C-alpha positions in Angstrom: 0.0 0.0 0.0 1.2 3.5 -0.8 0.7 6.4 1.6 -1.3 9.3 0.1 0.6 12.5 -0.5 0.1 15.4 1.9 -2.3 18.1 0.7 0.6 20.5 0.1 2.5 18.0 -2.1 -0.7 17.1 -4.0 -1.4 20.7 -4.8 2.2 21.2 -5.9 2.1 18.2 -8.1 -1.2 19.3 -9.7 0.2 22.7 -10.3 3.3 21.3 -11.9 1.2 19.0 -14.2 -1.1 21.8 -15.1 1.7 24.2 -15.9 3.3 21.5 -18.1 0.1 20.9 -20.0 -0.3 24.6 -20.6 3.3 24.9 -21.9 2.7 21.9 -24.2 -0.5 23.5 -25.6 1.3 26.8 -26.0 4.2 25.2 -27.9 1.8 23.3 -30.1 0.0 26.6 -30.8 3.3 28.3 -31.6 4.2 25.5 -34.0 0.9 25.3 -35.8 0.7 29.1 -36.0 4.2 29.3 -37.5 3.4 26.5 -40.0 0.2 28.4 -41.0 2.2 31.5 -41.7 4.9 29.5 -43.5 2.4 27.6 -45.7 0.5 30.7 -46.8 3.7 32.5 -47.6 5.0 29.5 -49.7 1.6 29.2 -51.4 1.4 32.8 -52.6 5.1 32.8 -53.7 5.3 29.4 -55.2 1.9 29.0 -56.9 0.1 32.3 -56.8 2.4 34.8 -58.7 4.0 36.4 -55.6 3.3 39.8 -54.1 2.7 43.3 -55.6 0.4 46.3 -55.4 -0.6 46.8 -59.0 -4.2 45.6 -59.2 -3.2 42.2 -60.6 -3.4 38.8 -58.9 -0.2 39.5 -56.9 -2.1 42.3 -55.1 -4.8 39.9 -54.1 -2.2 37.6 -52.5 -1.8 40.2 -49.7 -5.2 39.2 -48.5 -4.5 35.6 -47.4 -0.9 36.6 -46.4 -2.2 39.2 -43.9 -5.3 37.5 -42.7 -3.7 34.2 -41.7 -0.8 35.4 -39.6 -2.8 38.5 -38.5 -6.5 37.9 -38.0 -6.0 34.3 -36.9 -2.5 33.6 -35.5 -1.8 37.0 -33.9 -5.3 37.4 -32.6 -5.1 33.9 -31.0 -2.0 34.9 -29.1 -3.6 38.2 -28.1 -6.4 36.2 -26.6 -4.2 34.0 -24.4 -1.6 36.7 -23.4 -3.0 37.0 -19.9 -2.6 33.3 -19.3 1.2 33.2 -19.9 2.5 32.2 -16.4 5.7 34.2 -16.7 3.6 37.4 -17.2 1.8 37.1 -13.9 4.4 39.2 -12.1 3.9 42.0 -14.6 1.5 44.9 -13.9 -2.0 44.2 -15.1 -2.0 47.6 -16.8 1.1 46.6 -18.8 -0.6 43.3 -19.8 -3.7 45.2 -20.9 -1.6 47.5 -23.0 0.1 44.6 -24.7 -3.3 42.9 -25.2 -4.7 46.1 -26.8 -1.6 46.7 -28.9 -1.8 43.2 -30.4 -5.4 43.6 -31.2 -4.8 47.0 -32.8 -2.1 45.4 -34.9 -4.5 42.6 -36.0 -7.2 45.2 -36.9 -4.7 47.2 -39.0 -3.5 44.0 -40.9 -7.1 43.0 -41.5 -8.0 46.4 -43.0 -5.0 46.4 -45.3 -6.0 42.9 -46.5 -9.5 44.0 -47.3 -8.2 47.1 -49.2 -6.1 44.7 -51.3 -8.9 42.4 -52.2 -11.4 45.2 -53.0 -8.8 47.0 -55.1 -8.0 43.8 -57.0 -11.7 43.1 -57.6 -12.4 46.6 -58.8 -9.4 46.6 -61.2 -10.6 43.3 -62.8 -14.3 44.2 -62.7 -15.0 41.3 -60.4 -18.2 41.7 -58.3 -17.7 42.3 -54.6 -19.6 40.8 -51.6 -21.4 37.9 -53.5 -20.1 34.9 -51.6 -20.6 33.5 -48.1 -16.9 34.0 -47.6 -17.1 37.7 -48.3 -20.2 38.1 -46.1 -18.7 36.4 -43.1 -15.3 37.9 -43.5 -16.4 41.5 -43.7 -18.9 41.0 -40.8 -16.1 39.5 -38.7 -13.8 42.4 -39.4 -16.4 45.0 -38.6 -17.4 43.3 -35.4 -13.8 43.0 -34.5 -13.3 46.7 -35.0 -16.3 47.3 -32.6 -14.8 44.8 -30.2 -11.5 46.7 -30.2 -13.2 50.0 -29.5 -15.2 48.6 -26.7 -12.1 47.1 -25.2 -10.2 50.3 -25.4 -12.8 52.7 -24.1 -14.5 50.4 -21.5 -11.9 48.0 -20.3 -8.5 49.7 -20.8 -9.1 53.4 -20.2 -10.2 54.1 -16.6 -13.3 56.2 -17.5 -16.1 53.6 -17.8 -18.1 53.0 -14.6 -18.0 49.6 -13.0 -21.7 49.1 -13.8 -21.0 49.5 -17.5 -18.1 47.1 -17.4 -20.3 44.5 -15.6 -23.0 44.9 -18.2 -20.8 44.6 -21.2 -18.4 42.0 -19.9 -20.4 38.9 -20.8 -21.0 40.2 -24.3 -17.3 41.2 -24.7 -16.2 37.7 -23.6 -18.6 35.9 -25.9 -18.2 38.1 -28.9 -14.4 37.9 -28.7 -14.3 34.1 -29.0 -17.1 34.2 -31.6 -15.2 36.6 -33.8 -12.0 34.5 -33.5 -13.9 31.3 -34.5 -15.7 33.1 -37.3 -12.3 34.2 -38.6 -11.1 30.7 -38.7 -14.2 29.5 -40.5 -14.0 32.3 -43.0 -10.4 31.6 -43.7 -11.2 27.9 -44.4 -14.0 28.9 -46.7 -11.7 31.4 -48.5 -8.9 29.1 -49.3 -11.3 26.4 -50.5 -13.1 29.0 -52.7 -9.8 30.2 -54.1 -8.7 26.7 -55.0 -12.0 25.9 -56.7 -11.8 29.1 -58.8 -8.1 28.9 -59.6 -7.4 25.2 -60.3 -8.6 23.9 -63.6 -6.0 21.7 -65.2 -6.0 19.6 -63.2 -9.1 20.6 -61.2 -9.3 20.8 -57.4 -11.2 17.5 -57.3 -8.1 15.7 -58.7 -6.0 16.8 -55.7 -3.0 18.4 -57.4 0.0 19.3 -55.3 -1.2 22.9 -54.7 -4.6 21.6 -53.4 -2.9 19.1 -51.0 -0.5 21.8 -49.8 -3.3 24.3 -49.1 -5.4 21.7 -47.5 -2.6 21.2 -45.0 -2.6 24.9 -44.5 -6.3 24.7 -43.5 -5.6 21.8 -41.2 -2.9 23.8 -39.4 -5.3 26.8 -39.0 -8.0 24.6 -37.5 -5.6 22.9 -35.1 -4.1 26.2 -34.0 -7.6 27.5 -33.3 -8.4 24.4 -31.3 -5.4 24.9 -29.0 -6.3 28.6 -28.5 -9.8 27.7 -27.5 -8.6 25.0 -25.2 -6.1 27.3 -23.4 -8.6 30.1 -23.0 -11.4 28.0 -21.6 -9.5 26.2 -18.9 -10.3 27.9 -15.6 -7.2 26.5 -13.9 -4.9 28.4 -16.3 -6.4 31.9 -15.4 -4.2 34.6 -14.0 -4.3 34.0 -10.2 -6.8 36.2 -8.4 -4.4 37.1 -5.6 -1.9 38.4 -8.2 -4.6 40.4 -9.9 -5.5 42.0 -6.5 -1.9 42.7 -5.8 -1.2 44.4 -9.1 -4.5 46.4 -9.1 -4.0 47.9 -5.6 -2.5 51.4 -5.7 0.9 51.8 -4.2 1.6 54.0 -1.2 -1.7 53.4 0.6 -4.3 56.0 1.2 -3.7 59.7 1.7 -2.9 60.9 5.2 -6.4 62.3 5.7 -8.2 59.1 5.0 -8.8 58.3 8.6 -11.0 61.3 9.0 -13.3 60.0 6.3 -14.8 57.5 8.7 -15.1 53.8 8.8 -18.1 53.8 6.5 -16.1 55.4 3.7 -13.3 52.9 4.1 -15.8 50.0 3.9 -17.4 51.4 0.8 -13.9 51.8 -0.8 -12.9 48.2 0.0 -16.2 46.9 -1.4 -15.7 48.8 -4.6 -12.1 47.4 -4.9 -13.4 43.9 -4.4 -16.1 44.3 -7.0 -13.6 45.8 -9.5 -11.2 43.0 -8.9 -13.9 40.4 -9.4 -15.0 42.0 -12.7 -11.4 42.3 -13.9 -10.7 38.7 -13.1 -13.8 37.6 -14.9 -12.7 39.5 -17.9 -9.3 37.8 -18.2 -10.8 35.5 -20.8 -12.1 38.4 -22.8 -10.7 39.6 -26.1 -10.7 43.0 -27.6 
């Protein structure tokens, strides 16, 4: 018979295993994200006439090249940036700024990619916004822009009241993950649509080398998204609440005249702090 481990050792073992699982998921996400970027780069350079900004097909190629590493890979890492254990000692404000900066970069890349595809279509007299891919893609980018603005003005800047944060937080969390998933679905539709339109001799149905290569690109995108969703939905990998409280508390204590404000004022302040911390902790899974 083996003697059970003490509670302290059991907690330490579970923590070590959980940390190891998170690192494995993160490494897998990094690998599949890098492969997604590498495959889309090789695709446009090897089979799709390279890159340019002249209204020809090479200009269209900026669209997948910016969407895959930007709207999918970079957005995925922006979502999980709070959960990186080695960032838990950093200021929460610093992490919020990094989170917001990544999302603003994603939005910029997405806008440039849309400009490229619309400019290409207009120069070739190709109709715009007729396919399901274009509908879902433009909707995802517009909603993402709204999500970024809400994140900046409600959750990053210190002007929004706590009640407004509490009201918008569930929608912010849900819509962030929904937009990320919609981006993945739209990308898969887009690359399939592109292969069907572009491959004729031999056709897509005959599985030529380009089709197989791009199918692997789609598989890497899907696997990357699965790892991001797994990491962001595991409650044991959240930024610890006590660390959030520590980084949110102002330094230097209260002003010297706080004692004269009375015990009731102090209790109200502490209650407000706790509520803010609770809301902020709940929002760690949110995306901008």
